[in-house]
TORTI-75237 format. One record per residue (C-alpha): x, y, z. Coordinates in steps of 0.5 Angstrom, whole numbers, padded with zeros to 4 digits, always signed. Layout:
// TORTI-75237
XYZ...
//
This chain:
// TORTI-75237
+0016+0032-0054+0022+0027-0053+0021+0019-0053+0023+0019-0045+0017+0024-0044+0012+0020-0048+0015+0014-0044+0013+0017-0037+0007+0020-0040+0005+0012-0042+0007+0010-0035+0003+0015-0031-0003+0013-0035-0002+0006-0033-0002+0008-0026-0008+0012-0026-0012+0007-0030-0011+0002-0024-0013+0008-0019-0019+0009-0023-0021+0001-0023-0020+0002-0015-0025+0008-0015-0030+0005-0020-0030-0001-0016-0032+0002-0010-0037+0007-0012-0040+0002-0017-0041-0003-0011-0044+0002-0007-0050+0002-0012-0051-0005-0013-0051-0007-0005-0059-0008-0005-0059-0013-0011-0053-0017-0009-0057-0018-0002-0063-0020-0006-0060-0025-0011-0055-0028-0006-0059-0028+0000-0055-0024+0005-0058-0022+0011-0059-0015+0013-0053-0015+0018-0049-0020+0013-0049-0016+0007-0045-0011+0010-0039-0016+0009-0039-0014+0002-0036-0008+0004-0033-0009+0011-0029-0015+0008-0025-0010+0003-0024-0005+0008-0021-0009+0013-0016-0012+0008-0015-0006+0005-0013-0002+0011-0010-0007+0015-0005-0008+0009-0003-0001+0007+0003+0000+0012+0006-0007+0010+0005-0006+0003+0008+0001+0003+0014-0002+0007+0014-0008+0001+0015-0003-0004+0021+0000-0001+0024-0007+0000+0022-0010-0007+0021-0005-0011+0015-0001-0012+0013-0004-0019+0013-0011-0017+0009-0009-0011+0004-0005-0016+0004-0011-0021+0002-0016-0016-0003-0012-0013-0006-0011-0020-0006-0018-0021-0009-0020-0015-0015-0015-0016-0016-0017-0023-0017-0024-0021-0021-0023-0015-0026-0019-0019-0027-0025-0023-0028-0029-0017-0033-0024-0015-0037-0024-0021-0037-0031-0021-0039-0032-0014-0045-0037-0013-0046-0036-0006-0045-0030-0001-0039-0033+0003-0035-0034-0004-0037-0026-0005-0034-0024+0001-0028-0028+0000-0027-0025-0006-0028-0018-0003-0023-0019+0002-0018-0021-0004-0020-0015-0008-0018-0011-0001-0011-0014-0001-0010-0013-0008-0012-0006-0008-0008-0004-0002-0001-0007-0005-0003-0002-0011-0005+0004-0007+0001+0004-0002+0006+0005-0008+0003+0008-0014+0004+0015-0012+0011+0015-0010+0012+0012-0017+0009+0018-0020+0013+0022-0015+0020+0019-0018+0017+0019-0025+0016+0026-0025+0022+0029-0020+0022+0036-0023+0017+0041-0019+0013+0043-0025+0012+0036-0029+0010+0033-0022+0005+0038-0020+0002+0037-0027+0002+0029-0026-0001+0030-0019-0007+0034-0022-0008+0029-0028-0008+0023-0022-0013+0028-0018-0017+0029-0024-0018+0021-0025-0020+0020-0018-0025+0025-0018-0028+0023-0025-0028+0016-0023-0032+0017-0016-0037+0021-0021-0037+0016-0026-0038+0010-0021-0044+0012-0018-0047+0013-0025-0044+0007-0028-0046+0003-0022-0054+0004-0023-0053+0003-0031-0049-0004-0030-0054-0006-0025-0060-0004-0028-0058-0006-0035-0054-0013-0034-0054-0015-0027-0049-0014-0021-0044-0019-0023-0042-0014-0029-0040-0009-0024-0034-0014-0022-0033-0017-0029-0032-0011-0032-0025-0010-0028-0022-0017-0032-0021-0014-0039-0019-0007-0036-0014-0011-0031-0011-0015-0036-0009-0010-0041-0007-0005-0035-0002-0011-0033+0001-0012-0040+0002-0005-0041+0005-0004-0034+0010-0010-0035+0013-0006-0041+0012+0001-0039+0014+0002-0031+0021+0003-0029+0024-0003-0026+0026+0000-0019+0030-0004-0014+0030-0005-0007+0035-0008-0002+0031-0014-0001+0028-0018+0005+0035-0018+0008+0034-0010+0010+0028-0012+0015+0022-0016+0014+0020-0017+0021+0014-0022+0020+0012-0022+0027+0012-0015+0027+0008-0015+0020+0003-0020+0023+0002-0015+0029+0001-0009+0025-0004-0012+0020-0008-0015+0025-0008-0009+0029-0010-0004+0024-0015-0009+0021-0018-0010+0028-0018-0002+0029-0022-0001+0022-0027-0007+0024-0028-0004+0031-0030+0003+0028-0034+0000+0022-0038-0005+0026-0038-0002+0033-0035-0008+0036-0032-0007+0043-0028-0013+0043-0024-0011+0037-0024-0004+0040-0020-0007+0046-0016-0011+0041-0013-0006+0036-0009-0002+0041-0006-0008+0044-0004-0011+0038-0001-0004+0036+0002-0003+0042+0005-0010+0042+0008-0008+0035+0011-0002+0037+0015-0006+0043+0017-0011+0037+0020-0006+0033+0024-0003+0039+0027-0010+0040+0027-0013+0033+0034-0014+0030+0031-0012+0023+0025-0008+0025+0019-0008+0019+0019+0000+0021+0024+0004+0024+0021+0007+0030+0025+0014+0028+0020+0014+0023+0014+0013+0027+0017+0018+0033+0017+0024+0028+0013+0029+0031+0011+0032+0024+0009+0026+0022+0004+0025+0027+0001+0032+0027+0000+0032+0020-0003+0026+0020-0008+0028+0025-0010+0033+0020-0010+0028+0015-0015+0024+0019-0020+0030+0021-0020+0032+0014-0022+0025+0011-0027+0024+0017-0030+0030+0014-0030+0029+0007-0032+0022+0007-0037+0023+0012-0040+0029+0008-0040+0025+0001-0044+0020+0004-0049+0023+0009-0050+0028+0003-0052+0022-0001-0057+0020+0004-0060+0027+0005-0061+0027-0003-0065+0020-0003-0069+0021+0004-0070+0028+0004-0070+0030-0003-0073+0023-0006-0068+0022-0011-0066+0015-0013-0059+0012-0014-0058+0014-0021-0061+0021-0019-0056+0022-0013-0050+0020-0017-0052+0025-0022-0054+0030-0017-0047+0029-0014-0043+0031-0021-0041+0038-0020-0037+0036-0014-0032+0031-0017-0032+0035-0023-0030+0042-0020-0025+0038-0016-0022+0035-0022-0022+0042-0025-0019+0045-0019-0014+0039-0018-0012+0039-0025-0011+0047-0027-0011+0051-0020-0008+0047-0015-0001+0046-0018+0000+0053-0019-0003+0056-0013+0001+0051-0009+0008+0052-0013+0007+0060-0012+0004+0060-0004+0007+0053-0001+0002+0048+0001+0001+0050+0008-0002+0057+0006-0006+0053+0000-0009+0048+0006-0011+0054+0010-0015+0057+0004-0018+0050+0002-0020+0049+0009-0024+0055+0010-0028+0054+0003-0029+0047+0006-0032+0050+0012-0036+0055+0008-0039+0049+0004-0041+0045+0010-0044+0051+0014-0048+0052+0007-0051+0045+0007-0053+0046+0015-0057+0052+0013-0061+0048+0008-0069+0048+0009-0073+0042+0009-0076+0044+0002-0070+0044-0001-0069+0046-0008-0063+0043-0011-0061+0049-0016-0062+0054-0010-0060+0051-0004-0055+0045-0005-0051+0046-0012-0048+0052-0009-0045+0049-0003-0043+0043-0007-0039+0047-0012-0036+0051-0006-0034+0044-0003-0031+0042-0009-0027+0048-0009-0024+0046-0002-0023+0039-0003-0019+0040-0010-0014+0044-0006-0014+0042+0001-0013+0034+0000-0006+0035-0005-0004+0040+0000-0005+0036+0007-0002+0030+0003+0004+0034+0001+0005+0037+0008+0004+0029+0011+0010+0027+0006+0015+0033+0008+0021+0031+0011+0021+0023+0009+0027+0020+0007+0028+0017+0000+0028+0010+0003+0022+0011+0008+0017+0014+0002+0013+0008+0002+0013+0007+0009+0011+0014+0010+0006+0014+0005+0003+0007+0008+0002+0011+0014-0001+0017+0011-0006+0012+0007-0008+0009+0014-0010+0015+0017-0014+0017+0011-0018+0010+0012-0018+0011+0019-0021+0018+0018-0026+0016+0013-0029+0010+0017-0029+0014+0024-0032+0020+0021-0038+0016+0018-0039+0013+0024-0039+0019+0029-0043+0023+0024-0048+0017+0023-0049+0017+0030-0050+0024+0031-0055+0024+0025-0059+0018+0028-0059+0021+0035-0062+0027+0033-0067+0024+0028-0069+0019+0033-0075+0014+0031-0079+0019+0027-0081+0018+0020-0082+0025+0018-0078+0028+0013-0077+0034+0018-0073+0030+0023-0069+0027+0018-0067+0033+0015-0065+0036+0022-0061+0030+0024-0057+0031+0017-0056+0038+0019-0053+0037+0026-0048+0032+0023-0046+0037+0018-0045+0042+0024-0041+0037+0027-0037+0036+0021-0035+0043+0021-0032+0042+0028-0027+0037+0025-0025+0042+0020-0024+0048+0025-0020+0043+0029-0016+0041+0022-0015+0049+0021-0012+0050+0028-0007+0044+0027-0005+0047+0021-0004+0054+0023-0001+0053+0030+0003+0046+0029+0005+0046+0022+0009+0052+0021+0016+0050+0019+0016+0044+0015+0022+0039+0016+0027+0039+0010+0028+0032+0006+0034+0028+0008+0039+0027+0003+0039+0019+0001+0041+0014-0005+0035+0016-0009+0035+0023-0009+0037+0023-0016+0030+0019-0018+0026+0025-0014+0024+0021-0009+0025+0026-0004+0019+0030-0001+0019+0038-0001+0014+0041+0003+0014+0047-0002+0015+0043-0008+0010+0043-0014+0007+0037-0012+0007+0031-0008+0004+0025-0006-0003+0027-0008-0010+0023-0006-0005+0017-0004-0011+0014-0001-0017+0016-0004-0017+0010-0009-0018+0006-0002-0022+0012+0001-0028+0011-0004-0029+0004-0002-0032+0008+0004-0038+0009-0001-0040+0002+0001-0040+0004+0008-0044+0010+0007-0049+0005+0003-0048+0000+0008-0047+0001+0015-0049+0008+0015-0055+0007+0011-0057+0002+0016-0056+0006+0022-0060+0012+0019-0065+0008+0015-0068+0004+0021-0073+0009+0021-0076+0007+0014-0076+0000+0017-0081+0001+0023
//
């Protein structure tokens, strides 16, 4: 193995380590929220800001962070995000008050957005050869899936054995080590700088608009729901007339980009909704505790990891991402329908384990394929912007899916405390999620038939282009942040669906 391959492998390890930190942090926090509420004196409504502060900052800054990566160099933005995330983890771990913790979580979200928005584009450029790129994406996907599973288990162990500050403080030594390794190993790509177009008023408008949109979804705020589209419309108007726009309208006006990201939104609405509504099903219908729930979920991320590492690169390289996506969505649909037919007196081995395995198979090939299609046709100079846009669709989809499915389940359950009523609510939500998958299948089958080619550009030699039928592309670009919705699953969704337990 040549030194250059060794160096690239080490750089990949740095990028995967940062992504693992974000996934671990998000799922660990989900388990620790009850202890945090009790020890810092959060109100029932206020504790949701341990979740919301992170999500609002993360989702609001993704598009801007992607553009900064294009302008300044992805490695600079990545290391800045890593440093910010690490410092914020220390602040959260030492937080003496509720307000301090919420502020720290907001800064954590900002750091996570800076890193997550550029990390996958860096992997693409590190491994421009289709075969090597597919393997690198498989390793990255395996890291994501493993982190999700490990987070639930580690959260329960750390919270019970030490205390909730440990879930944040554990990031500090890891973050310092990864930062030092990153400074030495990551390729020092350069960008054109701010002179090429950092529109500060536009940046403020889009960040505020996206943040308001996510807040409107997770907090059911009518005012934010009205404000968000107004701010985004003002941003688009600003970009049309700005001398140096933050994002060229030619990028956002591409029909393929908008159509593919509509499918991204639906897929992540389904995936995040399934993951955390099913967690509530396991706890409230089957009676598992938090640690038992994490262990019960292990088959799904393990299957996702194995499929994304060994299967997805091969079948995608042979059949292309569109056909693989259609197959993955079919498996996704079958898994949800199997979940919807579970009886009230559910058996884990007979009734739940089979759909969890089928869902793992479906997700393992669906997510890489749809992200590849979403990135198809992106010019090399626009990869950060397009990646940020796709990340934003993932975050919005996850938050929207959780909110809709939570309302569906709660409306079906009503005020009943009976296990049968809770079961019926979750089953109804699984069927609605299946409808999301059918819609994504229709978009893929009818509207994503002819992927655009990647325009040539100054960074083609670096492999920044995105080919629709290549061996691997921007895979799980936003899952690191998407797993932050674990917090929503335990916070906002649990509040909506668990109110019957407090009656």
